[in-house]
KEKE-3310 file (N, C-alpha, C; in steps of 0.2 Angstrom, whole numbers, plus 5000, padded with zeros to 4 digits):
npx = (5218:5216:5207:5214:5224:5216:5210:5221:5225:5214:5214:5226:5224:5213:5219:5228:5219:5212:5223:5227:5214:5214:5226:5230:5218:5213:5202:5192:5185:5181:5179:5165:5169:5181:5176:5168:5178:5185:5175:5174:5186:5187:5177:5182:5193:5186:5181:5192:5200:5211:5212:5219:5231:5234:5244:5252:5241:5247:5256:5248:5241:5228:5218:5206:5200:5191:5196:5195:5194:5205:5215:5212:5215:5229:5234:5231:5239:5251:5253:5251:5259:5273:5271:5266:5275:5278:5266:5260:5270:5273:5263:5267:5280:5276:5268:5277:5286:5277:5270)
npy = (4795:4809:4807:4800:4810:4821:4815:4812:4825:4829:4821:4825:4838:4837:4830:4840:4851:4844:4842:4855:4859:4851:4852:4866:4873:4865:4856:4841:4836:4841:4858:4869:4879:4874:4863:4869:4875:4863:4857:4867:4867:4854:4855:4865:4858:4848:4855:4859:4867:4862:4849:4833:4838:4846:4857:4860:4870:4882:4885:4888:4897:4902:4907:4900:4901:4910:4926:4927:4913:4908:4915:4908:4895:4897:4900:4888:4879:4884:4882:4868:4862:4860:4851:4840:4831:4824:4818:4813:4806:4799:4805:4818:4818:4813:4824:4834:4830:4831:4820)
npz = (5204:5207:5217:5227:5230:5235:5245:5254:5257:5264:5275:5281:5284:5293:5303:5308:5312:5322:5331:5334:5340:5351:5358:5358:5361:5371:5371:5372:5362:5345:5344:5340:5331:5326:5320:5310:5303:5298:5290:5280:5275:5270:5260:5251:5247:5240:5229:5222:5209:5202:5204:5202:5200:5209:5220:5235:5246:5250:5240:5230:5216:5215:5227:5236:5249:5260:5266:5281:5285:5279:5287:5299:5296:5293:5306:5313:5306:5308:5322:5323:5313:5316:5327:5322:5318:5329:5333:5321:5312:5300:5291:5291:5286:5273:5269:5269:5259:5249:5242)
capx = (5224:5213:5203:5219:5227:5212:5209:5226:5225:5208:5216:5231:5221:5209:5224:5231:5214:5211:5228:5226:5209:5215:5232:5230:5212:5212:5196:5193:5182:5181:5174:5161:5173:5186:5172:5166:5184:5186:5170:5175:5192:5185:5173:5187:5197:5182:5180:5199:5200:5217:5211:5225:5237:5235:5250:5249:5237:5251:5259:5243:5240:5221:5216:5199:5198:5189:5201:5194:5195:5212:5219:5211:5219:5236:5235:5231:5245:5257:5253:5251:5264:5279:5270:5264:5281:5277:5259:5259:5276:5272:5259:5271:5285:5273:5266:5283:5289:5272:5269)
capy = (4799:4814:4805:4799:4816:4825:4811:4813:4832:4830:4818:4829:4845:4835:4829:4847:4854:4841:4843:4862:4860:4847:4854:4873:4875:4861:4853:4834:4835:4847:4863:4871:4883:4870:4859:4873:4875:4857:4856:4872:4865:4848:4858:4868:4853:4844:4859:4862:4868:4859:4841:4828:4841:4851:4857:4862:4876:4888:4887:4889:4904:4903:4906:4899:4902:4917:4929:4925:4906:4908:4916:4903:4889:4898:4899:4881:4876:4887:4878:4860:4859:4857:4846:4834:4826:4820:4815:4809:4807:4797:4810:4824:4816:4813:4831:4838:4828:4832:4814)
capz = (5207:5211:5224:5232:5232:5239:5252:5258:5259:5269:5281:5284:5287:5299:5309:5310:5315:5328:5335:5336:5345:5357:5362:5359:5364:5377:5370:5371:5355:5341:5346:5334:5327:5323:5316:5304:5299:5295:5285:5275:5272:5265:5254:5247:5243:5235:5223:5220:5201:5200:5205:5203:5198:5215:5224:5242:5246:5251:5234:5225:5213:5216:5234:5236:5255:5262:5271:5288:5285:5277:5293:5304:5294:5295:5314:5314:5303:5312:5328:5322:5309:5320:5332:5318:5317:5335:5333:5315:5309:5293:5287:5291:5280:5266:5267:5267:5252:5244:5238)
cpx = (5221:5211:5209:5223:5223:5210:5215:5227:5220:5211:5221:5228:5217:5214:5227:5225:5212:5217:5228:5220:5210:5221:5232:5224:5210:5205:5197:5190:5182:5176:5170:5165:5178:5182:5170:5172:5186:5181:5172:5181:5191:5181:5177:5191:5192:5181:5186:5199:5206:5217:5217:5231:5239:5241:5247:5246:5241:5255:5254:5243:5233:5220:5209:5196:5196:5194:5201:5196:5203:5217:5218:5215:5227:5238:5235:5237:5251:5258:5255:5257:5270:5277:5267:5269:5280:5271:5257:5265:5276:5268:5263:5276:5282:5270:5272:5286:5283:5271:5262)
cpy = (4805:4812:4804:4805:4820:4821:4812:4820:4833:4827:4822:4835:4843:4834:4835:4851:4851:4842:4850:4862:4856:4850:4862:4876:4871:4858:4845:4832:4841:4852:4865:4875:4879:4865:4863:4874:4869:4856:4861:4869:4859:4850:4861:4863:4849:4848:4862:4862:4864:4851:4838:4832:4847:4851:4859:4869:4883:4890:4888:4896:4906:4902:4906:4900:4909:4920:4927:4918:4905:4909:4911:4897:4891:4898:4892:4877:4878:4883:4871:4858:4857:4851:4840:4829:4822:4816:4811:4810:4805:4802:4816:4823:4817:4820:4835:4837:4829:4826:4813)
cpz = (5210:5217:5229:5235:5237:5246:5256:5261:5265:5275:5285:5287:5293:5304:5312:5314:5322:5333:5338:5342:5352:5361:5363:5363:5370:5377:5369:5364:5351:5343:5340:5329:5323:5318:5310:5300:5295:5289:5279:5271:5267:5259:5249:5243:5238:5229:5221:5212:5198:5200:5206:5203:5204:5218:5231:5242:5246:5245:5229:5222:5214:5224:5235:5244:5256:5266:5278:5289:5284:5283:5299:5303:5295:5302:5315:5312:5306:5318:5327:5318:5312:5324:5328:5318:5324:5335:5327:5310:5301:5288:5287:5286:5274:5264:5265:5261:5247:5239:5237)
residu = (UNK:UNK:UNK:UNK:UNK:UNK:UNK:UNK:UNK:UNK:UNK:UNK:UNK:UNK:UNK:UNK:UNK:UNK:UNK:UNK:UNK:UNK:UNK:UNK:UNK:UNK:UNK:UNK:UNK:UNK:UNK:UNK:UNK:UNK:UNK:UNK:UNK:UNK:UNK:UNK:UNK:UNK:UNK:UNK:UNK:UNK:UNK:UNK:UNK:UNK:UNK:UNK:UNK:UNK:UNK:UNK:UNK:UNK:UNK:UNK:UNK:UNK:UNK:UNK:UNK:UNK:UNK:UNK:UNK:UNK:UNK:UNK:UNK:UNK:UNK:UNK:UNK:UNK:UNK:UNK:UNK:UNK:UNK:UNK:UNK:UNK:UNK:UNK:UNK:UNK:UNK:UNK:UNK:UNK:UNK:UNK:UNK:UNK:UNK)
# end
C-alpha cells in the first residue's frame, strides 16, 4: 500500500512540476530549478514518516520541506492545480478525492 501511495504522489507532483515548467516558464524540457524541485519532492516522499497513512502534504502536521522549497512547490501547485484538470483529468480527480 505504501508503495502505491508514494508512487501515486510522485507521479502527481511530477505532472504538476512539468506542467509548470512547460506552460509558465515556457521550457520544452525541465529546467535545472524544476529538476531540483522534482528530485527534492521525490526524496521527501521517499522519507515520509507517515508512509501508507500519509495524507496530502498540505494537510500534514509535519512540514518536511525547507521553507524555500515549500514556497516553490506552493507556486507550482497554485499554477498547475487548476490546469491539471485539462492536462491530466484522471490524476486530478484521484488527487482531489485523495484515493
